[in-house]
N, C-alpha and C positions, 0 to 999 in steps of 0.2 A: 398357211396357218396349221399348226399342229393341233390335233383334236383335244389336247389337254392344256392348251394355252390359256383358256379362261377358267381352268380348274383351280380352286383355292380350298384349302382345308377347312376354312370357316363355313364353306357351303355344304360340308358333310353333315348329315343329320345323324349324329352318333346314337342318340337315344332310339331313333327309329330302327337303326341297324341292330342294336343290342336287343331290343324287344322282338324284332322280327326273327332274329336268330333263336331266341329263347322259345318263342311260339312254335317255330319250325322243329326245334329239337324235341319239344314235348310231343308234337304230332308224330314224328318219326319214332320216338321211344314207345309211344302207345301202339302205333301200328305194328311194331316189332314185338310187342307183348312184354316189355320190361317195366318194372316198377322203378321209381326213383332210387329206392334202396338197392335194388339189384344192379342198376346201371352204375351207381356210385361205387359199389363194391368192386364190380368188374373193372372200373376205370381207376380205382385207387383214390377216389375222392370221397368227401363227406356228403351224405344225402342233402344236408342243408345247402351245400354249394350247388348241387344240381338244381334244387328248388330255386335258388337265387338266380341261376342262369335262365331257367325257364320263365321266370317272372320278370326278367329284364333288370334285375337288381344287381347282378354280377356281370362283368365283362370278361369272358374267358380269354386267355392268351391263345395264340395260334397252337402252341404245344398242347394246351388243354383240349382244344378242339380235336386235335389228332388223337389224344388219349380217349376222349369220349367216342369218337368215330371207331377206334379200334375195339372198344368195349362193346359197341353195337354191331361190330363186324361189317362196317360199311366204309366207304371212302369219306375223307374229310369234306370233299366237294359235295357229297350228298347231304351234308349238314348245312351247307350254305344256302340260305333262302334266296329266291329270286326277288330282287327289289328294283322297281322301276326307277330310272334316273339315278343309279347307284346311291340312293340315300340323300340325294341333294335336296336342299331346301329351295323352295320357290323364291325367286328374287322379286320382291315387291316393287322394285323400281322399273320393271319392264312391263 
């Protein structure tokens, strides 16, 4: 049995992943001493977009994640939060 045999996209908790990413981005941004405005300027994005990502209202593309990481001078991997059970929803049938 392959480890992903029981993996289905409907089991991915997308809102959890998006909110976790935004919360982690905000934490990293503050730790590095950037305002939303400064980060947005450096990444070539609008400050309202950064705010939307941090609050979980916007879902950035992978290229935007790399843009933001570059603006923060860190790797994109450092922006990805650790989420237990890769954002999977609990199955109420089990």
